[in-house]
Backbone as XML, in Angstrom:
<?xml version="1.0"?>
<chain id="A" units="angstrom">
  <residue number="1" name="MET">
    <atom name="N" x="41.514" y="-51.486" z="1.488"/>
    <atom name="CA" x="40.197" y="-52.092" z="1.309"/>
    <atom name="C" x="39.938" y="-53.139" z="2.387"/>
  </residue>
  <residue number="2" name="GLN">
    <atom name="N" x="40.977" y="-53.878" z="2.750"/>
    <atom name="CA" x="40.794" y="-54.892" z="3.787"/>
    <atom name="C" x="40.349" y="-54.256" z="5.092"/>
  </residue>
  <residue number="3" name="GLY">
    <atom name="N" x="40.869" y="-53.076" z="5.383"/>
    <atom name="CA" x="40.494" y="-52.369" z="6.597"/>
    <atom name="C" x="39.021" y="-51.997" z="6.639"/>
  </residue>
  <residue number="4" name="HIS">
    <atom name="N" x="38.385" y="-52.008" z="5.485"/>
    <atom name="CA" x="36.954" y="-51.712" z="5.397"/>
    <atom name="C" x="36.132" y="-52.965" z="5.134"/>
  </residue>
  <residue number="5" name="GLY">
    <atom name="N" x="36.779" y="-54.136" z="5.232"/>
    <atom name="CA" x="36.055" y="-55.397" z="5.082"/>
    <atom name="C" x="35.858" y="-55.864" z="3.658"/>
  </residue>
  <residue number="6" name="HIS">
    <atom name="N" x="36.659" y="-55.363" z="2.717"/>
    <atom name="CA" x="36.530" y="-55.741" z="1.312"/>
    <atom name="C" x="37.759" y="-56.530" z="0.868"/>
  </residue>
  <residue number="7" name="ASP">
    <atom name="N" x="37.535" y="-57.723" z="0.360"/>
    <atom name="CA" x="38.622" y="-58.523" z="-0.194"/>
    <atom name="C" x="38.634" y="-58.341" z="-1.703"/>
  </residue>
  <residue number="8" name="ILE">
    <atom name="N" x="39.620" y="-57.624" z="-2.199"/>
    <atom name="CA" x="39.729" y="-57.387" z="-3.636"/>
    <atom name="C" x="40.953" y="-58.107" z="-4.215"/>
  </residue>
  <residue number="9" name="SER">
    <atom name="N" x="41.437" y="-59.113" z="-3.507"/>
    <atom name="CA" x="42.669" y="-59.791" z="-3.930"/>
    <atom name="C" x="42.516" y="-60.501" z="-5.273"/>
  </residue>
  <residue number="10" name="ASP">
    <atom name="N" x="41.301" y="-60.886" z="-5.644"/>
    <atom name="CA" x="41.082" y="-61.538" z="-6.931"/>
    <atom name="C" x="40.679" y="-60.556" z="-8.032"/>
  </residue>
  <residue number="11" name="GLN">
    <atom name="N" x="40.591" y="-59.289" z="-7.711"/>
    <atom name="CA" x="40.180" y="-58.283" z="-8.691"/>
    <atom name="C" x="41.321" y="-58.012" z="-9.661"/>
  </residue>
  <residue number="12" name="ARG">
    <atom name="N" x="41.005" y="-57.951" z="-10.940"/>
    <atom name="CA" x="41.979" y="-57.643" z="-11.983"/>
    <atom name="C" x="41.375" y="-56.602" z="-12.916"/>
  </residue>
  <residue number="13" name="SER">
    <atom name="N" x="42.199" y="-55.713" z="-13.378"/>
    <atom name="CA" x="41.728" y="-54.712" z="-14.331"/>
    <atom name="C" x="42.037" y="-55.180" z="-15.744"/>
  </residue>
  <residue number="14" name="ARG">
    <atom name="N" x="41.360" y="-54.555" z="-16.696"/>
    <atom name="CA" x="41.630" y="-54.796" z="-18.107"/>
    <atom name="C" x="41.234" y="-53.544" z="-18.864"/>
  </residue>
  <residue number="15" name="PRO">
    <atom name="N" x="41.827" y="-53.354" z="-20.013"/>
    <atom name="CA" x="41.444" y="-52.175" z="-20.803"/>
    <atom name="C" x="39.997" y="-52.290" z="-21.285"/>
  </residue>
  <residue number="16" name="LEU">
    <atom name="N" x="39.330" y="-51.160" z="-21.345"/>
    <atom name="CA" x="37.999" y="-51.106" z="-21.930"/>
    <atom name="C" x="38.154" y="-51.209" z="-23.441"/>
  </residue>
  <residue number="17" name="VAL">
    <atom name="N" x="37.312" y="-51.987" z="-24.082"/>
    <atom name="CA" x="37.364" y="-52.155" z="-25.537"/>
    <atom name="C" x="36.043" y="-51.703" z="-26.143"/>
  </residue>
  <residue number="18" name="ARG">
    <atom name="N" x="36.074" y="-51.432" z="-27.438"/>
    <atom name="CA" x="34.904" y="-50.914" z="-28.157"/>
    <atom name="C" x="33.649" y="-51.764" z="-27.917"/>
  </residue>
  <residue number="19" name="GLU">
    <atom name="N" x="33.809" y="-53.087" z="-27.875"/>
    <atom name="CA" x="32.663" y="-53.982" z="-27.685"/>
    <atom name="C" x="31.968" y="-53.736" z="-26.347"/>
  </residue>
  <residue number="20" name="ASP">
    <atom name="N" x="32.727" y="-53.273" z="-25.353"/>
    <atom name="CA" x="32.151" y="-52.985" z="-24.035"/>
    <atom name="C" x="31.084" y="-51.896" z="-24.111"/>
  </residue>
  <residue number="21" name="LEU">
    <atom name="N" x="31.200" y="-51.019" z="-25.093"/>
    <atom name="CA" x="30.248" y="-49.924" z="-25.226"/>
    <atom name="C" x="28.839" y="-50.422" z="-25.518"/>
  </residue>
  <residue number="22" name="HIS">
    <atom name="N" x="28.726" y="-51.664" z="-25.963"/>
    <atom name="CA" x="27.415" y="-52.248" z="-26.248"/>
    <atom name="C" x="27.118" y="-53.448" z="-25.349"/>
  </residue>
  <residue number="23" name="LEU">
    <atom name="N" x="28.128" y="-53.913" z="-24.631"/>
    <atom name="CA" x="27.962" y="-55.040" z="-23.730"/>
    <atom name="C" x="27.364" y="-54.608" z="-22.389"/>
  </residue>
  <residue number="24" name="PHE">
    <atom name="N" x="27.773" y="-53.431" z="-21.915"/>
    <atom name="CA" x="27.347" y="-52.946" z="-20.603"/>
    <atom name="C" x="26.286" y="-51.859" z="-20.736"/>
  </residue>
  <residue number="25" name="ASP">
    <atom name="N" x="25.407" y="-51.776" z="-19.737"/>
    <atom name="CA" x="24.377" y="-50.738" z="-19.708"/>
    <atom name="C" x="24.929" y="-49.404" z="-19.221"/>
  </residue>
  <residue number="26" name="VAL">
    <atom name="N" x="25.886" y="-49.466" z="-18.309"/>
    <atom name="CA" x="26.453" y="-48.265" z="-17.698"/>
    <atom name="C" x="27.972" y="-48.441" z="-17.621"/>
  </residue>
  <residue number="27" name="ILE">
    <atom name="N" x="28.695" y="-47.407" z="-18.005"/>
    <atom name="CA" x="30.144" y="-47.391" z="-17.867"/>
    <atom name="C" x="30.486" y="-46.138" z="-17.074"/>
  </residue>
  <residue number="28" name="LEU">
    <atom name="N" x="31.110" y="-46.337" z="-15.919"/>
    <atom name="CA" x="31.420" y="-45.243" z="-15.012"/>
    <atom name="C" x="32.917" y="-44.942" z="-15.051"/>
  </residue>
  <residue number="29" name="ALA">
    <atom name="N" x="33.251" y="-43.709" z="-15.338"/>
    <atom name="CA" x="34.648" y="-43.267" z="-15.404"/>
    <atom name="C" x="35.020" y="-42.573" z="-14.097"/>
  </residue>
  <residue number="30" name="MET">
    <atom name="N" x="36.274" y="-42.713" z="-13.713"/>
    <atom name="CA" x="36.731" y="-42.105" z="-12.465"/>
    <atom name="C" x="37.143" y="-40.645" z="-12.621"/>
  </residue>
  <residue number="31" name="ASP">
    <atom name="N" x="37.482" y="-40.241" z="-13.841"/>
    <atom name="CA" x="37.825" y="-38.830" z="-14.040"/>
    <atom name="C" x="37.523" y="-38.414" z="-15.477"/>
  </residue>
  <residue number="32" name="SER">
    <atom name="N" x="37.625" y="-37.127" z="-15.715"/>
    <atom name="CA" x="37.244" y="-36.597" z="-17.030"/>
    <atom name="C" x="38.167" y="-37.086" z="-18.142"/>
  </residue>
  <residue number="33" name="ASN">
    <atom name="N" x="39.431" y="-37.370" z="-17.840"/>
    <atom name="CA" x="40.328" y="-37.923" z="-18.859"/>
    <atom name="C" x="39.868" y="-39.322" z="-19.274"/>
  </residue>
  <residue number="34" name="ASN">
    <atom name="N" x="39.522" y="-40.168" z="-18.285"/>
    <atom name="CA" x="38.995" y="-41.500" z="-18.593"/>
    <atom name="C" x="37.699" y="-41.388" z="-19.382"/>
  </residue>
  <residue number="35" name="LEU">
    <atom name="N" x="36.859" y="-40.449" z="-18.995"/>
    <atom name="CA" x="35.581" y="-40.249" z="-19.674"/>
    <atom name="C" x="35.801" y="-39.917" z="-21.147"/>
  </residue>
  <residue number="36" name="ALA">
    <atom name="N" x="36.723" y="-39.011" z="-21.419"/>
    <atom name="CA" x="37.028" y="-38.643" z="-22.809"/>
    <atom name="C" x="37.591" y="-39.841" z="-23.576"/>
  </residue>
  <residue number="37" name="ASP">
    <atom name="N" x="38.464" y="-40.614" z="-22.934"/>
    <atom name="CA" x="39.031" y="-41.799" z="-23.592"/>
    <atom name="C" x="37.945" y="-42.814" z="-23.936"/>
  </residue>
  <residue number="38" name="ILE">
    <atom name="N" x="37.012" y="-43.009" z="-23.019"/>
    <atom name="CA" x="35.918" y="-43.956" z="-23.259"/>
    <atom name="C" x="35.064" y="-43.480" z="-24.428"/>
  </residue>
  <residue number="39" name="ARG">
    <atom name="N" x="34.705" y="-42.223" z="-24.396"/>
    <atom name="CA" x="33.865" y="-41.676" z="-25.469"/>
    <atom name="C" x="34.558" y="-41.705" z="-26.819"/>
  </residue>
  <residue number="40" name="SER">
    <atom name="N" x="35.886" y="-41.655" z="-26.819"/>
    <atom name="CA" x="36.626" y="-41.670" z="-28.083"/>
    <atom name="C" x="36.600" y="-43.050" z="-28.745"/>
  </residue>
  <residue number="41" name="LEU">
    <atom name="N" x="36.155" y="-44.077" z="-28.025"/>
    <atom name="CA" x="36.066" y="-45.421" z="-28.601"/>
    <atom name="C" x="34.944" y="-45.536" z="-29.626"/>
  </residue>
  <residue number="42" name="GLY">
    <atom name="N" x="33.989" y="-44.621" z="-29.590"/>
    <atom name="CA" x="32.902" y="-44.647" z="-30.564"/>
    <atom name="C" x="31.547" y="-44.492" z="-29.917"/>
  </residue>
  <residue number="43" name="THR">
    <atom name="N" x="30.509" y="-44.687" z="-30.725"/>
    <atom name="CA" x="29.149" y="-44.566" z="-30.216"/>
    <atom name="C" x="28.848" y="-45.732" z="-29.279"/>
  </residue>
  <residue number="44" name="SER">
    <atom name="N" x="27.901" y="-45.490" z="-28.384"/>
    <atom name="CA" x="27.628" y="-46.471" z="-27.347"/>
    <atom name="C" x="26.143" y="-46.551" z="-27.051"/>
  </residue>
  <residue number="45" name="SER">
    <atom name="N" x="25.692" y="-47.742" z="-26.718"/>
    <atom name="CA" x="24.329" y="-47.892" z="-26.213"/>
    <atom name="C" x="24.323" y="-47.764" z="-24.695"/>
  </residue>
  <residue number="46" name="ALA">
    <atom name="N" x="25.501" y="-47.688" z="-24.079"/>
    <atom name="CA" x="25.626" y="-47.575" z="-22.624"/>
    <atom name="C" x="25.553" y="-46.113" z="-22.192"/>
  </residue>
  <residue number="47" name="LEU">
    <atom name="N" x="25.119" y="-45.909" z="-20.968"/>
    <atom name="CA" x="25.272" y="-44.608" z="-20.326"/>
    <atom name="C" x="26.735" y="-44.505" z="-19.917"/>
  </residue>
  <residue number="48" name="ILE">
    <atom name="N" x="27.408" y="-43.464" z="-20.370"/>
    <atom name="CA" x="28.804" y="-43.237" z="-20.021"/>
    <atom name="C" x="28.871" y="-41.932" z="-19.251"/>
  </residue>
  <residue number="49" name="THR">
    <atom name="N" x="29.329" y="-42.004" z="-18.003"/>
    <atom name="CA" x="29.336" y="-40.818" z="-17.153"/>
    <atom name="C" x="30.393" y="-40.974" z="-16.068"/>
  </residue>
  <residue number="50" name="LEU">
    <atom name="N" x="30.587" y="-39.916" z="-15.307"/>
    <atom name="CA" x="31.517" y="-39.970" z="-14.186"/>
    <atom name="C" x="30.916" y="-40.744" z="-13.019"/>
  </residue>
  <residue number="51" name="PHE">
    <atom name="N" x="31.741" y="-41.491" z="-12.329"/>
    <atom name="CA" x="31.310" y="-42.260" z="-11.161"/>
    <atom name="C" x="30.800" y="-41.325" z="-10.065"/>
  </residue>
  <residue number="52" name="VAL">
    <atom name="N" x="31.552" y="-40.257" z="-9.816"/>
    <atom name="CA" x="31.118" y="-39.215" z="-8.879"/>
    <atom name="C" x="30.665" y="-38.046" z="-9.749"/>
  </residue>
  <residue number="53" name="PRO">
    <atom name="N" x="29.363" y="-37.773" z="-9.795"/>
    <atom name="CA" x="28.859" y="-36.740" z="-10.702"/>
    <atom name="C" x="29.593" y="-35.405" z="-10.555"/>
  </residue>
  <residue number="54" name="ASP">
    <atom name="N" x="30.013" y="-34.870" z="-11.688"/>
    <atom name="CA" x="30.657" y="-33.554" z="-11.765"/>
    <atom name="C" x="31.947" y="-33.440" z="-10.950"/>
  </residue>
  <residue number="55" name="GLU">
    <atom name="N" x="32.602" y="-34.581" z="-10.695"/>
    <atom name="CA" x="33.830" y="-34.534" z="-9.898"/>
    <atom name="C" x="34.783" y="-35.640" z="-10.344"/>
  </residue>
  <residue number="56" name="ASN">
    <atom name="N" x="36.054" y="-35.298" z="-10.432"/>
    <atom name="CA" x="37.081" y="-36.288" z="-10.721"/>
    <atom name="C" x="37.515" y="-36.974" z="-9.432"/>
  </residue>
  <residue number="57" name="VAL">
    <atom name="N" x="37.707" y="-38.275" z="-9.484"/>
    <atom name="CA" x="38.236" y="-39.016" z="-8.339"/>
    <atom name="C" x="39.757" y="-38.981" z="-8.468"/>
  </residue>
  <residue number="58" name="PRO">
    <atom name="N" x="40.440" y="-38.326" z="-7.532"/>
    <atom name="CA" x="41.896" y="-38.228" z="-7.644"/>
    <atom name="C" x="42.583" y="-39.554" z="-7.303"/>
  </residue>
  <residue number="59" name="ASP">
    <atom name="N" x="43.824" y="-39.668" z="-7.750"/>
    <atom name="CA" x="44.631" y="-40.835" z="-7.437"/>
    <atom name="C" x="45.022" y="-40.786" z="-5.959"/>
  </residue>
  <residue number="60" name="PRO">
    <atom name="N" x="44.641" y="-41.789" z="-5.164"/>
    <atom name="CA" x="44.930" y="-41.741" z="-3.731"/>
    <atom name="C" x="46.418" y="-41.815" z="-3.393"/>
  </residue>
  <residue number="61" name="TYR">
    <atom name="N" x="47.243" y="-42.285" z="-4.306"/>
    <atom name="CA" x="48.675" y="-42.388" z="-4.025"/>
    <atom name="C" x="49.307" y="-41.036" z="-3.753"/>
  </residue>
  <residue number="62" name="TYR">
    <atom name="N" x="48.705" y="-39.981" z="-4.281"/>
    <atom name="CA" x="49.279" y="-38.649" z="-4.099"/>
    <atom name="C" x="48.710" y="-37.923" z="-2.882"/>
  </residue>
  <residue number="63" name="GLY">
    <atom name="N" x="47.823" y="-38.576" z="-2.148"/>
    <atom name="CA" x="47.219" y="-37.949" z="-0.982"/>
    <atom name="C" x="47.715" y="-38.506" z="0.339"/>
  </residue>
  <residue number="64" name="GLY">
    <atom name="N" x="48.774" y="-39.330" z="0.299"/>
    <atom name="CA" x="49.287" y="-39.929" z="1.528"/>
    <atom name="C" x="48.280" y="-40.904" z="2.117"/>
  </residue>
  <residue number="65" name="HIS">
    <atom name="N" x="48.525" y="-41.292" z="3.354"/>
    <atom name="CA" x="47.647" y="-42.266" z="4.023"/>
    <atom name="C" x="46.214" y="-41.747" z="4.111"/>
  </residue>
  <residue number="66" name="ASP">
    <atom name="N" x="46.042" y="-40.488" z="4.442"/>
    <atom name="CA" x="44.694" y="-39.904" z="4.524"/>
    <atom name="C" x="44.021" y="-39.846" z="3.157"/>
  </residue>
  <residue number="67" name="GLY">
    <atom name="N" x="44.826" y="-39.782" z="2.101"/>
    <atom name="CA" x="44.274" y="-39.754" z="0.752"/>
    <atom name="C" x="43.479" y="-41.003" z="0.441"/>
  </residue>
  <residue number="68" name="PHE">
    <atom name="N" x="43.968" y="-42.159" z="0.883"/>
    <atom name="CA" x="43.252" y="-43.404" z="0.644"/>
    <atom name="C" x="41.913" y="-43.413" z="1.372"/>
  </residue>
  <residue number="69" name="GLN">
    <atom name="N" x="41.900" y="-42.930" z="2.594"/>
    <atom name="CA" x="40.645" y="-42.885" z="3.356"/>
    <atom name="C" x="39.656" y="-41.926" z="2.701"/>
  </residue>
  <residue number="70" name="HIS">
    <atom name="N" x="40.142" y="-40.770" z="2.275"/>
    <atom name="CA" x="39.275" y="-39.782" z="1.623"/>
    <atom name="C" x="38.669" y="-40.360" z="0.344"/>
  </residue>
  <residue number="71" name="ILE">
    <atom name="N" x="39.488" y="-41.016" z="-0.470"/>
    <atom name="CA" x="38.993" y="-41.582" z="-1.730"/>
    <atom name="C" x="38.028" y="-42.724" z="-1.450"/>
  </residue>
  <residue number="72" name="TYR">
    <atom name="N" x="38.319" y="-43.544" z="-0.446"/>
    <atom name="CA" x="37.393" y="-44.618" z="-0.085"/>
    <atom name="C" x="36.025" y="-44.034" z="0.256"/>
  </residue>
  <residue number="73" name="GLU">
    <atom name="N" x="36.001" y="-43.007" z="1.077"/>
    <atom name="CA" x="34.735" y="-42.384" z="1.480"/>
    <atom name="C" x="34.006" y="-41.789" z="0.280"/>
  </residue>
  <residue number="74" name="MET">
    <atom name="N" x="34.751" y="-41.171" z="-0.627"/>
    <atom name="CA" x="34.162" y="-40.580" z="-1.825"/>
    <atom name="C" x="33.521" y="-41.669" z="-2.699"/>
  </residue>
  <residue number="75" name="ILE">
    <atom name="N" x="34.251" y="-42.757" z="-2.920"/>
    <atom name="CA" x="33.759" y="-43.843" z="-3.770"/>
    <atom name="C" x="32.611" y="-44.584" z="-3.094"/>
  </residue>
  <residue number="76" name="ASP">
    <atom name="N" x="32.723" y="-44.799" z="-1.795"/>
    <atom name="CA" x="31.662" y="-45.493" z="-1.063"/>
    <atom name="C" x="30.346" y="-44.714" z="-1.136"/>
  </residue>
  <residue number="77" name="ALA">
    <atom name="N" x="30.405" y="-43.413" z="-0.938"/>
    <atom name="CA" x="29.198" y="-42.582" z="-1.008"/>
    <atom name="C" x="28.606" y="-42.599" z="-2.421"/>
  </residue>
  <residue number="78" name="ALA">
    <atom name="N" x="29.464" y="-42.488" z="-3.430"/>
    <atom name="CA" x="28.979" y="-42.495" z="-4.817"/>
    <atom name="C" x="28.358" y="-43.845" z="-5.164"/>
  </residue>
  <residue number="79" name="ALA">
    <atom name="N" x="28.965" y="-44.940" z="-4.696"/>
    <atom name="CA" x="28.417" y="-46.272" z="-4.976"/>
    <atom name="C" x="27.034" y="-46.420" z="-4.358"/>
  </residue>
  <residue number="80" name="LYS">
    <atom name="N" x="26.864" y="-45.952" z="-3.137"/>
    <atom name="CA" x="25.549" y="-46.011" z="-2.491"/>
    <atom name="C" x="24.530" y="-45.173" z="-3.261"/>
  </residue>
  <residue number="81" name="ASP">
    <atom name="N" x="24.957" y="-44.020" z="-3.754"/>
    <atom name="CA" x="24.052" y="-43.174" z="-4.550"/>
    <atom name="C" x="23.640" y="-43.873" z="-5.848"/>
  </residue>
  <residue number="82" name="TRP">
    <atom name="N" x="24.596" y="-44.528" z="-6.528"/>
    <atom name="CA" x="24.273" y="-45.254" z="-7.754"/>
    <atom name="C" x="23.294" y="-46.385" z="-7.473"/>
  </residue>
  <residue number="83" name="ILE">
    <atom name="N" x="23.501" y="-47.123" z="-6.396"/>
    <atom name="CA" x="22.595" y="-48.226" z="-6.053"/>
    <atom name="C" x="21.194" y="-47.692" z="-5.788"/>
  </residue>
  <residue number="84" name="THR">
    <atom name="N" x="21.093" y="-46.614" z="-5.045"/>
    <atom name="CA" x="19.790" y="-45.997" z="-4.781"/>
    <atom name="C" x="19.133" y="-45.562" z="-6.086"/>
  </residue>
  <residue number="85" name="HIS">
    <atom name="N" x="19.894" y="-44.931" z="-6.962"/>
    <atom name="CA" x="19.382" y="-44.472" z="-8.260"/>
    <atom name="C" x="18.853" y="-45.645" z="-9.077"/>
  </residue>
  <residue number="86" name="TRP">
    <atom name="N" x="19.615" y="-46.735" z="-9.146"/>
    <atom name="CA" x="19.185" y="-47.888" z="-9.936"/>
    <atom name="C" x="17.967" y="-48.554" z="-9.342"/>
  </residue>
  <residue number="87" name="LYS">
    <atom name="N" x="17.878" y="-48.613" z="-8.015"/>
    <atom name="CA" x="16.693" y="-49.195" z="-7.373"/>
    <atom name="C" x="15.452" y="-48.365" z="-7.663"/>
  </residue>
  <residue number="88" name="GLU">
    <atom name="N" x="15.598" y="-47.039" z="-7.668"/>
    <atom name="CA" x="14.472" y="-46.160" z="-7.965"/>
    <atom name="C" x="13.995" y="-46.357" z="-9.406"/>
  </residue>
  <residue number="89" name="GLN">
    <atom name="N" x="14.920" y="-46.614" z="-10.319"/>
    <atom name="CA" x="14.551" y="-46.827" z="-11.722"/>
    <atom name="C" x="13.785" y="-48.136" z="-11.913"/>
  </residue>
  <residue number="90" name="GLU">
    <atom name="N" x="14.008" y="-49.107" z="-11.034"/>
    <atom name="CA" x="13.307" y="-50.392" z="-11.139"/>
    <atom name="C" x="11.835" y="-50.253" z="-10.788"/>
  </residue>
  <residue number="91" name="ASN">
    <atom name="N" x="11.501" y="-49.281" z="-9.968"/>
    <atom name="CA" x="10.109" y="-49.121" z="-9.492"/>
    <atom name="C" x="9.263" y="-48.337" z="-10.449"/>
  </residue>
</chain>
C-alpha cells in the first residue's frame, strides 16, 4: 500500500457484529464466503453485496508479489466504481 501512496499503518480490523447491519448503509464483502457470513447475522437495513460485483477478491498472499499488485488494481477499480455510483445517487 505504501508503494501506492497509502498509509494504512493505523488501520485495524474487527469482527462485524449484528448491530453493524443497522449502523451502516452499505456493507461490502470481499468474497462470497464473507457475504454468506454477513447475511447469516440476520436481517439488515444495509445494502450487503460484494465489493467487486459478481467476483470474489482472492487472497493476495497466494498470488506472489504480482498477486498483491493484481489485487490492488482490482480493489482500486472497484472503489472508484463505488464512488462514482454513490455520487450519481446523490444527484
